[in-house]
N, C-alpha and C positions, 0 to 999 in steps of 0.2 A: 532515209537510208539509201545507200547506194550513190555516193559522190565523195568528192575530194574538195576540202576547203583550205585554201592557202591561208597560212597564219603568220605572214611576215609582212612589214610595211612594203608597199610598192607592188604587191601582187594582185592582179585585178581578176574581173570575172572570167577572162580568158584562160586563166589557169586552173579553172575547175575541170576536173576529169570525170566524165560520167562512167557509169558501169560498162564494162567491156571496151574502155578506151584503150586504143593502141596507136599512138602517135609519137611525135617527137618530143623529147624532154625539154621543159621550159625552167629558166632559172631566173632569180630576182636578188638583187642586192639585200642582204639583211642588215641589222643593226652593226654598229661599228666593231663591236666585239664578236661577232658572229657573221662576218662578211662572207658573202659567197655561198650561203646555205639556203636552200628552199625548203621550208618545213610545211608539211601538209598533214591534215587530219582525216582519217578514213572514217565516214559515218558508219558506226556498227562495228563489231568485231569479225564478222563473217566475210572477210575478203581475202584474196590472195594477191600479193603484189609481186609482179615478176619484172625484173630489170636485169637485162644482159646475162639471161639464162641463170639468174640467181634468184631462187623462189623463196619468199618468206611472207609472213602474215603479221600485221600489227595494226593497232589503232592509229598509231603514229609512224612516220617515216621521215627520213632526213635524206635529201639529195645534196650532194656537195659539188659545187661548181668550180671551175678554174684549175682543177687538178688535171683533167685529161680532155682534150678537144674531141678526141675519137670516141671516148665514152659518152660525152655529152650529146652526141649525134645519134646515139642508138635509141630506139624506140622503148617506151614504157607501156606495160600491158597490166590492166587491173581486171581480175577476173573473180568469180565467186569460188569458194572452195569446192574442190571436185569430189571429196569423199562424202558429202552430205547433199541431201536432196535440195535443190534450189527452190525457194519460196517465190522470190521475185528479185530481179536485178542482182544485187550482191547478197541479198538476205538469203540465208540457208537455214535449214531445220537441223539443230543439233540435238534432237530429242534422244538419240542414240546414246550420247555422252551422259545425259541426265539419267536415263534408264540404268545405265551401267553404274553411275554413283549410288543410285538407290540399291541396286543389286549388291554392292559391297558395303552398304550401311555407312556411307561417308558422312557422318555426323556424330555428336556426342549426345547420347540418351539422357533425358533428365526425367526421373519419375516424380509425379505429384505436381500440384499446381500451387503449392506453398512455397515460401522462402526458404531455400535449402542453405542459405548462408554463403559463406566464402568458398570458392572452389579450392580444390587441391593444389599445393605448392608444387611448381615445376622447377627443376634445378636449372640454373643459367646455361649449362652445356646442353641441355635437352632443348631450351628456348632457342639457342644459337642454331641448331640443326633444324628445328621445326619452323622457324620464321620464313626462311626461303620457300619452303613447301607450301606455306599459307598464302603465298603471292599469286597462286594459280588463279586465273580468271576464266577457265574452261573455254578458252578461245578456239580449241580444236587444231591448232597448227601442228601439234606433235602427231595427230592422226593423220593430218593431210600429208605430211611428208614420210610416214611410216609405210614401208612396202608391204607390211603385214596386214594392213587395214585396205581390204579390197572386197570385191563382190563374192569372193569365195571363203572369205574368213571373217569371223565376228570378233576379231582382236579387240579388246577393250581400249588399248593405247595407253601410253606412258602416263598421262595425266591421272588416269583412275588409279594406277598403282602407287602413284606419289601421294594421292590423298589417303589411300589405304596406309601407307607408312606414317603419315602425318597423324591420323587419328589412333593409330596404334601406339603412338608415342605418348599420347595423353593419358595421364593417369586414370581418368574415367573411361575414355575411349578403349582403353587396354582391356576392359572387362569383356569386350565384344571382339577382341583381336582374333580369337579362334574362328569366329564365324565370317569375319572378313577374309582371312586368309583361305578359308575353305571355299568361299565364293570365287576367289581369283585362281583356284586350282581346277576350276571347271572348264567348260568350253569357252574359248576365246579369252583364257586367262593368261598367266605368267609363262606358261610353257610354250606358248605361241610366239614369244618374242625371239626374234632371230639376230638381236644385238646389232642392228644396223647403226644405231647411234645417231641417226638423224634428227631425232626428237630434241636432244640437249642442244643441238647446233640452231634448230629453228625456233626455240622457245624465246618469245619477246620478254618474259620476265626472268631469263637466265636461271631457271630452276635446276638444280643438279638431278635431272630425270634418270641419268644412267646410274647413279648412286641409289636412287629409289628402286629402280628395278632390279639391281643386285641384292638389296636388302629385302626386298619382298620374295625374291627367288629364294633367298637363304632361309626365310621364315617358312615358306612353303614346303621346302625340303625337310626343315626340322619337324614340321607338324606331320608331314607324311611319314617320316622315319619313326617318329614317336607312336604314331597311330599304328604302324606295321608292328612295333615291338609289343605294345600293350594289346593289340588285337582289337 
């Protein structure tokens, strides 16, 4: 944990960047069909890659060479995520995210230990909407760039609301949709979202997080209004 491994031919040990590295960018020639690109892999998901004041996080990154001499001379900094407690080097403790997932019951409940047979059928249009949401890896990048996630606020973050939307779309998970929505209506829930929309730009999986936020907000308002009407 806490390093960078170059993954193209011709890149040697000198291109390994340790945690906290802040130095000049290095480039190497790649394969003929991908020339001028330095690919590197960050060990672990809990890292923040900062280049030219452009903050993002990913297990993989691509640096393109040959486009701009001025850009190639600027420093690269690799730091741990700032919104989570640092364990060591680039490793951070993301327990807050996992506790939030448990709070909203981000799973499909199955009763009994016997074979329940085939699961319920899901319409293709629902599958098409659900698949991008299922690509979440709980990396924490959406929390890292969110201004609402700070020492004064327990905002869950966009990833949690996106998972609520995902499991509420499932025919079996929908049975507990009311409980999930009730959970996100509490402290640190959907009402704390300030609609900065940094999350969708920073997501390495390109998940439509702003769509999930809007949908969960709609479901929360619907449930609150219905609860007020029926008492």
